[in-house]
mmCIF file of the N, C-alpha and C atoms, coordinates in Angstrom:
data_MODEL
# 
_entry.id   MODEL 
# 
loop_
_atom_site.group_PDB 
_atom_site.id 
_atom_site.type_symbol 
_atom_site.label_atom_id 
_atom_site.label_alt_id 
_atom_site.label_comp_id 
_atom_site.label_asym_id 
_atom_site.label_entity_id 
_atom_site.label_seq_id 
_atom_site.pdbx_PDB_ins_code 
_atom_site.Cartn_x 
_atom_site.Cartn_y 
_atom_site.Cartn_z 
_atom_site.occupancy 
_atom_site.B_iso_or_equiv 
_atom_site.pdbx_formal_charge 
_atom_site.auth_seq_id 
_atom_site.auth_comp_id 
_atom_site.auth_asym_id 
_atom_site.auth_atom_id 
_atom_site.pdbx_PDB_model_num 
ATOM 1   N N  . MET A 1 1  ? 93.707  99.220 100.744 1.00 0.00 ? 1  MET A N  1 
ATOM 2   C CA . MET A 1 1  ? 94.363  98.228 99.916  1.00 0.00 ? 1  MET A CA 1 
ATOM 3   C C  . MET A 1 1  ? 95.881  98.439 99.984  1.00 0.00 ? 1  MET A C  1 
ATOM 4   N N  . LYS A 1 2  ? 96.605  97.334 99.920  1.00 0.00 ? 2  LYS A N  1 
ATOM 5   C CA . LYS A 1 2  ? 98.067  97.385 99.994  1.00 0.00 ? 2  LYS A CA 1 
ATOM 6   C C  . LYS A 1 2  ? 98.674  96.979 98.651  1.00 0.00 ? 2  LYS A C  1 
ATOM 7   N N  . THR A 1 3  ? 99.921  97.399 98.446  1.00 0.00 ? 3  THR A N  1 
ATOM 8   C CA . THR A 1 3  ? 100.729 96.906 97.331  1.00 0.00 ? 3  THR A CA 1 
ATOM 9   C C  . THR A 1 3  ? 101.819 96.030 97.932  1.00 0.00 ? 3  THR A C  1 
ATOM 10  N N  . HIS A 1 4  ? 101.921 94.808 97.420  1.00 0.00 ? 4  HIS A N  1 
ATOM 11  C CA . HIS A 1 4  ? 102.910 93.844 97.888  1.00 0.00 ? 4  HIS A CA 1 
ATOM 12  C C  . HIS A 1 4  ? 103.947 93.641 96.789  1.00 0.00 ? 4  HIS A C  1 
ATOM 13  N N  . HIS A 1 5  ? 105.217 93.836 97.102  1.00 0.00 ? 5  HIS A N  1 
ATOM 14  C CA . HIS A 1 5  ? 106.308 93.616 96.153  1.00 0.00 ? 5  HIS A CA 1 
ATOM 15  C C  . HIS A 1 5  ? 106.807 92.189 96.346  1.00 0.00 ? 5  HIS A C  1 
ATOM 16  N N  . LEU A 1 6  ? 106.690 91.392 95.285  1.00 0.00 ? 6  LEU A N  1 
ATOM 17  C CA . LEU A 1 6  ? 106.993 89.965 95.380  1.00 0.00 ? 6  LEU A CA 1 
ATOM 18  C C  . LEU A 1 6  ? 108.083 89.552 94.400  1.00 0.00 ? 6  LEU A C  1 
ATOM 19  N N  . LYS A 1 7  ? 108.972 88.685 94.870  1.00 0.00 ? 7  LYS A N  1 
ATOM 20  C CA . LYS A 1 7  ? 109.986 88.081 94.004  1.00 0.00 ? 7  LYS A CA 1 
ATOM 21  C C  . LYS A 1 7  ? 109.336 86.931 93.249  1.00 0.00 ? 7  LYS A C  1 
ATOM 22  N N  . VAL A 1 8  ? 109.679 86.806 91.963  1.00 0.00 ? 8  VAL A N  1 
ATOM 23  C CA . VAL A 1 8  ? 109.127 85.720 91.137  1.00 0.00 ? 8  VAL A CA 1 
ATOM 24  C C  . VAL A 1 8  ? 110.265 85.079 90.348  1.00 0.00 ? 8  VAL A C  1 
ATOM 25  N N  . TRP A 1 9  ? 110.362 83.768 90.418  1.00 0.00 ? 9  TRP A N  1 
ATOM 26  C CA . TRP A 1 9  ? 111.371 83.055 89.635  1.00 0.00 ? 9  TRP A CA 1 
ATOM 27  C C  . TRP A 1 9  ? 111.066 83.184 88.144  1.00 0.00 ? 9  TRP A C  1 
ATOM 28  N N  . PRO A 1 10 ? 112.093 83.126 87.299  1.00 0.00 ? 10 PRO A N  1 
ATOM 29  C CA . PRO A 1 10 ? 111.925 83.387 85.864  1.00 0.00 ? 10 PRO A CA 1 
ATOM 30  C C  . PRO A 1 10 ? 110.840 82.560 85.172  1.00 0.00 ? 10 PRO A C  1 
ATOM 31  N N  . TRP A 1 11 ? 110.737 81.269 85.462  1.00 0.00 ? 11 TRP A N  1 
ATOM 32  C CA . TRP A 1 11 ? 109.728 80.466 84.753  1.00 0.00 ? 11 TRP A CA 1 
ATOM 33  C C  . TRP A 1 11 ? 108.317 80.889 85.135  1.00 0.00 ? 11 TRP A C  1 
ATOM 34  N N  . PHE A 1 12 ? 108.086 81.299 86.377  1.00 0.00 ? 12 PHE A N  1 
ATOM 35  C CA . PHE A 1 12 ? 106.768 81.812 86.767  1.00 0.00 ? 12 PHE A CA 1 
ATOM 36  C C  . PHE A 1 12 ? 106.539 83.209 86.186  1.00 0.00 ? 12 PHE A C  1 
ATOM 37  N N  . TYR A 1 13 ? 107.587 84.022 86.134  1.00 0.00 ? 13 TYR A N  1 
ATOM 38  C CA . TYR A 1 13 ? 107.473 85.365 85.564  1.00 0.00 ? 13 TYR A CA 1 
ATOM 39  C C  . TYR A 1 13 ? 106.996 85.272 84.109  1.00 0.00 ? 13 TYR A C  1 
ATOM 40  N N  . ARG A 1 14 ? 107.599 84.375 83.328  1.00 0.00 ? 14 ARG A N  1 
ATOM 41  C CA . ARG A 1 14 ? 107.209 84.214 81.917  1.00 0.00 ? 14 ARG A CA 1 
ATOM 42  C C  . ARG A 1 14 ? 105.749 83.797 81.790  1.00 0.00 ? 14 ARG A C  1 
ATOM 43  N N  . GLU A 1 15 ? 105.287 82.922 82.682  1.00 0.00 ? 15 GLU A N  1 
ATOM 44  C CA . GLU A 1 15 ? 103.891 82.490 82.645  1.00 0.00 ? 15 GLU A CA 1 
ATOM 45  C C  . GLU A 1 15 ? 102.944 83.622 83.033  1.00 0.00 ? 15 GLU A C  1 
ATOM 46  N N  . LEU A 1 16 ? 103.356 84.466 83.968  1.00 0.00 ? 16 LEU A N  1 
ATOM 47  C CA . LEU A 1 16 ? 102.562 85.649 84.313  1.00 0.00 ? 16 LEU A CA 1 
ATOM 48  C C  . LEU A 1 16 ? 102.523 86.620 83.135  1.00 0.00 ? 16 LEU A C  1 
ATOM 49  N N  . LEU A 1 17 ? 103.662 86.807 82.486  1.00 0.00 ? 17 LEU A N  1 
ATOM 50  C CA . LEU A 1 17 ? 103.782 87.733 81.366  1.00 0.00 ? 17 LEU A CA 1 
ATOM 51  C C  . LEU A 1 17 ? 102.879 87.333 80.205  1.00 0.00 ? 17 LEU A C  1 
ATOM 52  N N  . THR A 1 18 ? 102.776 86.037 79.935  1.00 0.00 ? 18 THR A N  1 
ATOM 53  C CA . THR A 1 18 ? 101.958 85.558 78.815  1.00 0.00 ? 18 THR A CA 1 
ATOM 54  C C  . THR A 1 18 ? 100.478 85.421 79.184  1.00 0.00 ? 18 THR A C  1 
ATOM 55  N N  . GLY A 1 19 ? 100.162 85.499 80.468  1.00 0.00 ? 19 GLY A N  1 
ATOM 56  C CA . GLY A 1 19 ? 98.782  85.337 80.906  1.00 0.00 ? 19 GLY A CA 1 
ATOM 57  C C  . GLY A 1 19 ? 98.407  83.903 81.203  1.00 0.00 ? 19 GLY A C  1 
ATOM 58  N N  . ALA A 1 20 ? 99.359  82.969 81.083  1.00 0.00 ? 20 ALA A N  1 
ATOM 59  C CA . ALA A 1 20 ? 99.067  81.558 81.349  1.00 0.00 ? 20 ALA A CA 1 
ATOM 60  C C  . ALA A 1 20 ? 98.849  81.296 82.843  1.00 0.00 ? 20 ALA A C  1 
ATOM 61  N N  . LYS A 1 21 ? 99.521  82.064 83.688  1.00 0.00 ? 21 LYS A N  1 
ATOM 62  C CA . LYS A 1 21 ? 99.400  81.899 85.146  1.00 0.00 ? 21 LYS A CA 1 
ATOM 63  C C  . LYS A 1 21 ? 98.492  83.002 85.661  1.00 0.00 ? 21 LYS A C  1 
ATOM 64  N N  . THR A 1 22 ? 97.387  82.622 86.285  1.00 0.00 ? 22 THR A N  1 
ATOM 65  C CA . THR A 1 22 ? 96.377  83.582 86.751  1.00 0.00 ? 22 THR A CA 1 
ATOM 66  C C  . THR A 1 22 ? 96.136  83.476 88.253  1.00 0.00 ? 22 THR A C  1 
ATOM 67  N N  . PHE A 1 23 ? 97.117  82.931 88.964  1.00 0.00 ? 23 PHE A N  1 
ATOM 68  C CA . PHE A 1 23 ? 96.981  82.758 90.405  1.00 0.00 ? 23 PHE A CA 1 
ATOM 69  C C  . PHE A 1 23 ? 98.345  82.916 91.061  1.00 0.00 ? 23 PHE A C  1 
ATOM 70  N N  . GLU A 1 24 ? 98.325  83.144 92.354  1.00 0.00 ? 24 GLU A N  1 
ATOM 71  C CA . GLU A 1 24 ? 99.540  83.160 93.174  1.00 0.00 ? 24 GLU A CA 1 
ATOM 72  C C  . GLU A 1 24 ? 99.298  82.283 94.382  1.00 0.00 ? 24 GLU A C  1 
ATOM 73  N N  . LEU A 1 25 ? 100.205 81.369 94.620  1.00 0.00 ? 25 LEU A N  1 
ATOM 74  C CA . LEU A 1 25 ? 100.180 80.510 95.797  1.00 0.00 ? 25 LEU A CA 1 
ATOM 75  C C  . LEU A 1 25 ? 101.302 80.992 96.698  1.00 0.00 ? 25 LEU A C  1 
ATOM 76  N N  . ARG A 1 26 ? 100.954 81.491 97.870  1.00 0.00 ? 26 ARG A N  1 
ATOM 77  C CA . ARG A 1 26 ? 101.943 82.130 98.738  1.00 0.00 ? 26 ARG A CA 1 
ATOM 78  C C  . ARG A 1 26 ? 101.679 81.824 100.202 1.00 0.00 ? 26 ARG A C  1 
ATOM 79  N N  . LYS A 1 27 ? 102.764 81.843 100.977 1.00 0.00 ? 27 LYS A N  1 
ATOM 80  C CA . LYS A 1 27 ? 102.616 81.859 102.424 1.00 0.00 ? 27 LYS A CA 1 
ATOM 81  C C  . LYS A 1 27 ? 101.965 83.191 102.761 1.00 0.00 ? 27 LYS A C  1 
ATOM 82  N N  . ASN A 1 28 ? 100.936 83.167 103.591 1.00 0.00 ? 28 ASN A N  1 
ATOM 83  C CA . ASN A 1 28 ? 100.197 84.392 103.878 1.00 0.00 ? 28 ASN A CA 1 
ATOM 84  C C  . ASN A 1 28 ? 100.815 85.125 105.070 1.00 0.00 ? 28 ASN A C  1 
ATOM 85  N N  . ASP A 1 29 ? 102.055 85.546 104.886 1.00 0.00 ? 29 ASP A N  1 
ATOM 86  C CA . ASP A 1 29 ? 102.762 86.278 105.934 1.00 0.00 ? 29 ASP A CA 1 
ATOM 87  C C  . ASP A 1 29 ? 102.636 87.791 105.750 1.00 0.00 ? 29 ASP A C  1 
ATOM 88  N N  . ARG A 1 30 ? 101.793 88.211 104.786 1.00 0.00 ? 30 ARG A N  1 
ATOM 89  C CA . ARG A 1 30 ? 101.611 89.631 104.491 1.00 0.00 ? 30 ARG A CA 1 
ATOM 90  C C  . ARG A 1 30 ? 100.157 90.070 104.643 1.00 0.00 ? 30 ARG A C  1 
ATOM 91  N N  . ASP A 1 31 ? 99.304  89.162 105.099 1.00 0.00 ? 31 ASP A N  1 
ATOM 92  C CA . ASP A 1 31 ? 97.883  89.463 105.266 1.00 0.00 ? 31 ASP A CA 1 
ATOM 93  C C  . ASP A 1 31 ? 97.254  89.929 103.951 1.00 0.00 ? 31 ASP A C  1 
ATOM 94  N N  . PHE A 1 32 ? 97.433  89.121 102.896 1.00 0.00 ? 32 PHE A N  1 
ATOM 95  C CA . PHE A 1 32 ? 96.871  89.431 101.580 1.00 0.00 ? 32 PHE A CA 1 
ATOM 96  C C  . PHE A 1 32 ? 95.355  89.567 101.672 1.00 0.00 ? 32 PHE A C  1 
ATOM 97  N N  . LYS A 1 33 ? 94.802  90.497 100.903 1.00 0.00 ? 33 LYS A N  1 
ATOM 98  C CA . LYS A 1 33 ? 93.357  90.743 100.866 1.00 0.00 ? 33 LYS A CA 1 
ATOM 99  C C  . LYS A 1 33 ? 92.898  90.945 99.425  1.00 0.00 ? 33 LYS A C  1 
ATOM 100 N N  . VAL A 1 34 ? 91.616  90.640 99.170  1.00 0.00 ? 34 VAL A N  1 
ATOM 101 C CA . VAL A 1 34 ? 91.010  90.943 97.869  1.00 0.00 ? 34 VAL A CA 1 
ATOM 102 C C  . VAL A 1 34 ? 91.122  92.454 97.650  1.00 0.00 ? 34 VAL A C  1 
ATOM 103 N N  . GLY A 1 35 ? 91.536  92.842 96.459  1.00 0.00 ? 35 GLY A N  1 
ATOM 104 C CA . GLY A 1 35 ? 91.712  94.249 96.119  1.00 0.00 ? 35 GLY A CA 1 
ATOM 105 C C  . GLY A 1 35 ? 93.150  94.725 96.242  1.00 0.00 ? 35 GLY A C  1 
ATOM 106 N N  . ASP A 1 36 ? 94.002  93.945 96.925  1.00 0.00 ? 36 ASP A N  1 
ATOM 107 C CA . ASP A 1 36 ? 95.417  94.308 97.018  1.00 0.00 ? 36 ASP A CA 1 
ATOM 108 C C  . ASP A 1 36 ? 96.073  94.223 95.646  1.00 0.00 ? 36 ASP A C  1 
ATOM 109 N N  . THR A 1 37 ? 97.186  94.939 95.506  1.00 0.00 ? 37 THR A N  1 
ATOM 110 C CA . THR A 1 37 ? 97.988  94.896 94.283  1.00 0.00 ? 37 THR A CA 1 
ATOM 111 C C  . THR A 1 37 ? 99.237  94.072 94.549  1.00 0.00 ? 37 THR A C  1 
ATOM 112 N N  . LEU A 1 38 ? 99.550  93.184 93.619  1.00 0.00 ? 38 LEU A N  1 
ATOM 113 C CA . LEU A 1 38 ? 100.797 92.418 93.666  1.00 0.00 ? 38 LEU A CA 1 
ATOM 114 C C  . LEU A 1 38 ? 101.713 92.979 92.586  1.00 0.00 ? 38 LEU A C  1 
ATOM 115 N N  . GLU A 1 39 ? 102.864 93.476 92.981  1.00 0.00 ? 39 GLU A N  1 
ATOM 116 C CA . GLU A 1 39 ? 103.857 93.933 92.023  1.00 0.00 ? 39 GLU A CA 1 
ATOM 117 C C  . GLU A 1 39 ? 104.926 92.850 91.963  1.00 0.00 ? 39 GLU A C  1 
ATOM 118 N N  . GLU A 1 40 ? 104.930 92.136 90.844  1.00 0.00 ? 40 GLU A N  1 
ATOM 119 C CA . GLU A 1 40 ? 105.789 90.963 90.676  1.00 0.00 ? 40 GLU A CA 1 
ATOM 120 C C  . GLU A 1 40 ? 107.081 91.376 89.973  1.00 0.00 ? 40 GLU A C  1 
ATOM 121 N N  . GLU A 1 41 ? 108.216 90.999 90.584  1.00 0.00 ? 41 GLU A N  1 
ATOM 122 C CA . GLU A 1 41 ? 109.520 91.335 90.020  1.00 0.00 ? 41 GLU A CA 1 
ATOM 123 C C  . GLU A 1 41 ? 110.308 90.049 89.786  1.00 0.00 ? 41 GLU A C  1 
ATOM 124 N N  . GLU A 1 42 ? 110.845 89.895 88.581  1.00 0.00 ? 42 GLU A N  1 
ATOM 125 C CA . GLU A 1 42 ? 111.605 88.691 88.254  1.00 0.00 ? 42 GLU A CA 1 
ATOM 126 C C  . GLU A 1 42 ? 112.889 88.645 89.078  1.00 0.00 ? 42 GLU A C  1 
ATOM 127 N N  . TRP A 1 43 ? 113.119 87.511 89.715  1.00 0.00 ? 43 TRP A N  1 
ATOM 128 C CA . TRP A 1 43 ? 114.248 87.319 90.628  1.00 0.00 ? 43 TRP A CA 1 
ATOM 129 C C  . TRP A 1 43 ? 115.130 86.185 90.121  1.00 0.00 ? 43 TRP A C  1 
ATOM 130 N N  . ASN A 1 44 ? 116.420 86.471 89.996  1.00 0.00 ? 44 ASN A N  1 
ATOM 131 C CA . ASN A 1 44 ? 117.388 85.449 89.596  1.00 0.00 ? 44 ASN A CA 1 
ATOM 132 C C  . ASN A 1 44 ? 117.993 84.867 90.865  1.00 0.00 ? 44 ASN A C  1 
ATOM 133 N N  . ASP A 1 45 ? 117.625 83.645 91.189  1.00 0.00 ? 45 ASP A N  1 
ATOM 134 C CA . ASP A 1 45 ? 118.073 83.016 92.425  1.00 0.00 ? 45 ASP A CA 1 
ATOM 135 C C  . ASP A 1 45 ? 119.576 82.745 92.405  1.00 0.00 ? 45 ASP A C  1 
ATOM 136 N N  . ALA A 1 46 ? 120.134 82.497 91.226  1.00 0.00 ? 46 ALA A N  1 
ATOM 137 C CA . ALA A 1 46 ? 121.568 82.207 91.117  1.00 0.00 ? 46 ALA A CA 1 
ATOM 138 C C  . ALA A 1 46 ? 122.420 83.423 91.464  1.00 0.00 ? 46 ALA A C  1 
ATOM 139 N N  . THR A 1 47 ? 121.995 84.606 91.018  1.00 0.00 ? 47 THR A N  1 
ATOM 140 C CA . THR A 1 47 ? 122.758 85.830 91.279  1.00 0.00 ? 47 THR A CA 1 
ATOM 141 C C  . THR A 1 47 ? 122.259 86.584 92.504  1.00 0.00 ? 47 THR A C  1 
ATOM 142 N N  . GLN A 1 48 ? 121.093 86.166 93.021  1.00 0.00 ? 48 GLN A N  1 
ATOM 143 C CA . GLN A 1 48 ? 120.465 86.838 94.165  1.00 0.00 ? 48 GLN A CA 1 
ATOM 144 C C  . GLN A 1 48 ? 120.175 88.304 93.863  1.00 0.00 ? 48 GLN A C  1 
ATOM 145 N N  . GLN A 1 49 ? 119.722 88.552 92.610  1.00 0.00 ? 49 GLN A N  1 
ATOM 146 C CA . GLN A 1 49 ? 119.397 89.913 92.187  1.00 0.00 ? 49 GLN A CA 1 
ATOM 147 C C  . GLN A 1 49 ? 118.144 89.902 91.334  1.00 0.00 ? 49 GLN A C  1 
ATOM 148 N N  . TYR A 1 50 ? 117.480 91.073 91.301  1.00 0.00 ? 50 TYR A N  1 
ATOM 149 C CA . TYR A 1 50 ? 116.363 91.244 90.382  1.00 0.00 ? 50 TYR A CA 1 
ATOM 150 C C  . TYR A 1 50 ? 116.911 91.375 88.966  1.00 0.00 ? 50 TYR A C  1 
ATOM 151 N N  . THR A 1 51 ? 116.130 90.934 87.993  1.00 0.00 ? 51 THR A N  1 
ATOM 152 C CA . THR A 1 51 ? 116.532 91.085 86.599  1.00 0.00 ? 51 THR A CA 1 
ATOM 153 C C  . THR A 1 51 ? 116.095 92.462 86.104  1.00 0.00 ? 51 THR A C  1 
ATOM 154 N N  . GLU A 1 52 ? 116.389 92.746 84.857  1.00 0.00 ? 52 GLU A N  1 
ATOM 155 C CA . GLU A 1 52 ? 116.001 94.025 84.250  1.00 0.00 ? 52 GLU A CA 1 
ATOM 156 C C  . GLU A 1 52 ? 114.576 93.999 83.696  1.00 0.00 ? 52 GLU A C  1 
ATOM 157 N N  . SER A 1 53 ? 113.883 92.879 83.851  1.00 0.00 ? 53 SER A N  1 
ATOM 158 C CA . SER A 1 53 ? 112.527 92.754 83.314  1.00 0.00 ? 53 SER A CA 1 
ATOM 159 C C  . SER A 1 53 ? 111.586 93.744 83.981  1.00 0.00 ? 53 SER A C  1 
ATOM 160 N N  . PRO A 1 54 ? 110.581 94.223 83.234  1.00 0.00 ? 54 PRO A N  1 
ATOM 161 C CA . PRO A 1 54 ? 109.633 95.162 83.836  1.00 0.00 ? 54 PRO A CA 1 
ATOM 162 C C  . PRO A 1 54 ? 108.818 94.500 84.948  1.00 0.00 ? 54 PRO A C  1 
ATOM 163 N N  . HIS A 1 55 ? 108.405 95.301 85.908  1.00 0.00 ? 55 HIS A N  1 
ATOM 164 C CA . HIS A 1 55 ? 107.543 94.803 86.980  1.00 0.00 ? 55 HIS A CA 1 
ATOM 165 C C  . HIS A 1 55 ? 106.149 94.558 86.412  1.00 0.00 ? 55 HIS A C  1 
ATOM 166 N N  . LEU A 1 56 ? 105.513 93.492 86.877  1.00 0.00 ? 56 LEU A N  1 
ATOM 167 C CA . LEU A 1 56 ? 104.153 93.170 86.462  1.00 0.00 ? 56 LEU A CA 1 
ATOM 168 C C  . LEU A 1 56 ? 103.224 93.453 87.633  1.00 0.00 ? 56 LEU A C  1 
ATOM 169 N N  . ARG A 1 57 ? 102.075 94.077 87.353  1.00 0.00 ? 57 ARG A N  1 
ATOM 170 C CA . ARG A 1 57 ? 101.133 94.436 88.418  1.00 0.00 ? 57 ARG A CA 1 
ATOM 171 C C  . ARG A 1 57 ? 99.817  93.690 88.223  1.00 0.00 ? 57 ARG A C  1 
ATOM 172 N N  . PHE A 1 58 ? 99.332  93.127 89.322  1.00 0.00 ? 58 PHE A N  1 
ATOM 173 C CA . PHE A 1 58 ? 98.090  92.364 89.317  1.00 0.00 ? 58 PHE A CA 1 
ATOM 174 C C  . PHE A 1 58 ? 97.236  92.778 90.503  1.00 0.00 ? 58 PHE A C  1 
ATOM 175 N N  . THR A 1 59 ? 95.923  92.648 90.342  1.00 0.00 ? 59 THR A N  1 
ATOM 176 C CA . THR A 1 59 ? 94.981  92.872 91.427  1.00 0.00 ? 59 THR A CA 1 
ATOM 177 C C  . THR A 1 59 ? 94.484  91.516 91.917  1.00 0.00 ? 59 THR A C  1 
ATOM 178 N N  . VAL A 1 60 ? 94.408  91.342 93.226  1.00 0.00 ? 60 VAL A N  1 
ATOM 179 C CA . VAL A 1 60 ? 93.871  90.114 93.820  1.00 0.00 ? 60 VAL A CA 1 
ATOM 180 C C  . VAL A 1 60 ? 92.351  90.181 93.710  1.00 0.00 ? 60 VAL A C  1 
ATOM 181 N N  . THR A 1 61 ? 91.756  89.196 93.013  1.00 0.00 ? 61 THR A N  1 
ATOM 182 C CA . THR A 1 61 ? 90.308  89.177 92.811  1.00 0.00 ? 61 THR A CA 1 
ATOM 183 C C  . THR A 1 61 ? 89.585  88.163 93.703  1.00 0.00 ? 61 THR A C  1 
ATOM 184 N N  . HIS A 1 62 ? 90.313  87.181 94.190  1.00 0.00 ? 62 HIS A N  1 
ATOM 185 C CA . HIS A 1 62 ? 89.731  86.154 95.054  1.00 0.00 ? 62 HIS A CA 1 
ATOM 186 C C  . HIS A 1 62 ? 90.868  85.550 95.856  1.00 0.00 ? 62 HIS A C  1 
ATOM 187 N N  . ILE A 1 63 ? 90.561  85.105 97.063  1.00 0.00 ? 63 ILE A N  1 
ATOM 188 C CA . ILE A 1 63 ? 91.597  84.491 97.890  1.00 0.00 ? 63 ILE A CA 1 
ATOM 189 C C  . ILE A 1 63 ? 91.011  83.316 98.666  1.00 0.00 ? 63 ILE A C  1 
ATOM 190 N N  . MET A 1 64 ? 91.754  82.209 98.681  1.00 0.00 ? 64 MET A N  1 
ATOM 191 C CA . MET A 1 64 ? 91.369  81.031 99.449  1.00 0.00 ? 64 MET A CA 1 
ATOM 192 C C  . MET A 1 64 ? 92.467  80.787 100.484 1.00 0.00 ? 64 MET A C  1 
ATOM 193 N N  . HIS A 1 65 ? 92.068  80.717 101.729 1.00 0.00 ? 65 HIS A N  1 
ATOM 194 C CA . HIS A 1 65 ? 93.008  80.519 102.829 1.00 0.00 ? 65 HIS A CA 1 
ATOM 195 C C  . HIS A 1 65 ? 93.020  79.058 103.251 1.00 0.00 ? 65 HIS A C  1 
ATOM 196 N N  . GLY A 1 66 ? 94.202  78.547 103.597 1.00 0.00 ? 66 GLY A N  1 
ATOM 197 C CA . GLY A 1 66 ? 94.298  77.221 104.157 1.00 0.00 ? 66 GLY A CA 1 
ATOM 198 C C  . GLY A 1 66 ? 93.885  77.247 105.624 1.00 0.00 ? 66 GLY A C  1 
ATOM 199 N N  . PRO A 1 67 ? 93.540  76.140 106.248 1.00 0.00 ? 67 PRO A N  1 
ATOM 200 C CA . PRO A 1 67 ? 93.598  74.816 105.647 1.00 0.00 ? 67 PRO A CA 1 
ATOM 201 C C  . PRO A 1 67 ? 92.296  74.478 104.921 1.00 0.00 ? 67 PRO A C  1 
ATOM 202 N N  . LEU A 1 68 ? 92.411  74.253 103.651 1.00 0.00 ? 68 LEU A N  1 
ATOM 203 C CA . LEU A 1 68 ? 91.260  73.919 102.827 1.00 0.00 ? 68 LEU A CA 1 
ATOM 204 C C  . LEU A 1 68 ? 91.766  73.263 101.553 1.00 0.00 ? 68 LEU A C  1 
ATOM 205 N N  . PHE A 1 69 ? 91.170  72.162 101.150 1.00 0.00 ? 69 PHE A N  1 
ATOM 206 C CA . PHE A 1 69 ? 91.497  71.470 99.904  1.00 0.00 ? 69 PHE A CA 1 
ATOM 207 C C  . PHE A 1 69 ? 92.986  71.189 99.753  1.00 0.00 ? 69 PHE A C  1 
ATOM 208 N N  . GLY A 1 70 ? 93.636  70.780 100.836 1.00 0.00 ? 70 GLY A N  1 
ATOM 209 C CA . GLY A 1 70 ? 95.053  70.429 100.778 1.00 0.00 ? 70 GLY A CA 1 
ATOM 210 C C  . GLY A 1 70 ? 95.994  71.608 100.950 1.00 0.00 ? 70 GLY A C  1 
ATOM 211 N N  . LEU A 1 71 ? 95.463  72.800 101.030 1.00 0.00 ? 71 LEU A N  1 
ATOM 212 C CA . LEU A 1 71 ? 96.276  73.993 101.255 1.00 0.00 ? 71 LEU A CA 1 
ATOM 213 C C  . LEU A 1 71 ? 96.539  74.098 102.758 1.00 0.00 ? 71 LEU A C  1 
ATOM 214 N N  . GLU A 1 72 ? 97.810  74.179 103.132 1.00 0.00 ? 72 GLU A N  1 
ATOM 215 C CA . GLU A 1 72 ? 98.156  74.200 104.546 1.00 0.00 ? 72 GLU A CA 1 
ATOM 216 C C  . GLU A 1 72 ? 97.741  75.504 105.218 1.00 0.00 ? 72 GLU A C  1 
ATOM 217 N N  . ALA A 1 73 ? 97.512  75.428 106.511 1.00 0.00 ? 73 ALA A N  1 
ATOM 218 C CA . ALA A 1 73 ? 97.222  76.626 107.299 1.00 0.00 ? 73 ALA A CA 1 
ATOM 219 C C  . ALA A 1 73 ? 98.382  77.601 107.146 1.00 0.00 ? 73 ALA A C  1 
ATOM 220 N N  . GLY A 1 74 ? 98.068  78.879 107.034 1.00 0.00 ? 74 GLY A N  1 
ATOM 221 C CA . GLY A 1 74 ? 99.099  79.888 106.876 1.00 0.00 ? 74 GLY A CA 1 
ATOM 222 C C  . GLY A 1 74 ? 99.464  80.180 105.431 1.00 0.00 ? 74 GLY A C  1 
ATOM 223 N N  . TRP A 1 75 ? 98.842  79.447 104.492 1.00 0.00 ? 75 TRP A N  1 
ATOM 224 C CA . TRP A 1 75 ? 99.090  79.651 103.057 1.00 0.00 ? 75 TRP A CA 1 
ATOM 225 C C  . TRP A 1 75 ? 97.802  80.113 102.402 1.00 0.00 ? 75 TRP A C  1 
ATOM 226 N N  . CYS A 1 76 ? 97.931  80.717 101.221 1.00 0.00 ? 76 CYS A N  1 
ATOM 227 C CA . CYS A 1 76 ? 96.743  81.146 100.484 1.00 0.00 ? 76 CYS A CA 1 
ATOM 228 C C  . CYS A 1 76 ? 96.979  80.994 98.991  1.00 0.00 ? 76 CYS A C  1 
ATOM 229 N N  . CYS A 1 77 ? 95.890  80.857 98.285  1.00 0.00 ? 77 CYS A N  1 
ATOM 230 C CA . CYS A 1 77 ? 95.906  80.833 96.826  1.00 0.00 ? 77 CYS A CA 1 
ATOM 231 C C  . CYS A 1 77 ? 95.036  82.005 96.357  1.00 0.00 ? 77 CYS A C  1 
ATOM 232 N N  . MET A 1 78 ? 95.641  82.904 95.575  1.00 0.00 ? 78 MET A N  1 
ATOM 233 C CA . MET A 1 78 ? 94.962  84.113 95.143  1.00 0.00 ? 78 MET A CA 1 
ATOM 234 C C  . MET A 1 78 ? 94.721  84.091 93.642  1.00 0.00 ? 78 MET A C  1 
ATOM 235 N N  . SER A 1 79 ? 93.510  84.367 93.228  1.00 0.00 ? 79 SER A N  1 
ATOM 236 C CA . SER A 1 79 ? 93.229  84.626 91.815  1.00 0.00 ? 79 SER A CA 1 
ATOM 237 C C  . SER A 1 79 ? 93.646  86.063 91.545  1.00 0.00 ? 79 SER A C  1 
ATOM 238 N N  . ILE A 1 80 ? 94.299  86.278 90.398  1.00 0.00 ? 80 ILE A N  1 
ATOM 239 C CA . ILE A 1 80 ? 94.800  87.607 90.079  1.00 0.00 ? 80 ILE A CA 1 
ATOM 240 C C  . ILE A 1 80 ? 94.440  87.990 88.653  1.00 0.00 ? 80 ILE A C  1 
ATOM 241 N N  . LYS A 1 81 ? 94.330  89.312 88.412  1.00 0.00 ? 81 LYS A N  1 
ATOM 242 C CA . LYS A 1 81 ? 94.121  89.795 87.057  1.00 0.00 ? 81 LYS A CA 1 
ATOM 243 C C  . LYS A 1 81 ? 95.076  90.965 86.820  1.00 0.00 ? 81 LYS A C  1 
ATOM 244 N N  . PRO A 1 82 ? 95.569  91.107 85.592  1.00 0.00 ? 82 PRO A N  1 
ATOM 245 C CA . PRO A 1 82 ? 96.506  92.196 85.307  1.00 0.00 ? 82 PRO A CA 1 
ATOM 246 C C  . PRO A 1 82 ? 95.853  93.557 85.508  1.00 0.00 ? 82 PRO A C  1 
ATOM 247 N N  . GLU A 1 83 ? 96.652  94.528 85.934  1.00 0.00 ? 83 GLU A N  1 
ATOM 248 C CA . GLU A 1 83 ? 96.156  95.898 86.083  1.00 0.00 ? 83 GLU A CA 1 
ATOM 249 C C  . GLU A 1 83 ? 96.329  96.633 84.772  1.00 0.00 ? 83 GLU A C  1 
# 
C-alpha cells in the first residue's frame, strides 16, 4: 500500500474535515489502489503554499476507473474513509 500526498483546495478541505465529502475524483497518474492512504493537505492557490491546517488521512475503500459512467479514461473516483 502507498501513501499519496495530495493538495486540496480550501472548500474541498472543509468538506473533507466535516465528513460531507467521502470521495476523491482524481487523474490517476499515481496508480491509486484500494487500501492506499491519501494524506490531504490544504493548498492555497493564491499564495501557492500549504496552509497551517492539519493533514487529513483517508483510506481508499473503493475505486472506479474511467472510462465508465462519464468518467474519462485516465481518471478515477475513489471512495474514502477517515483513518
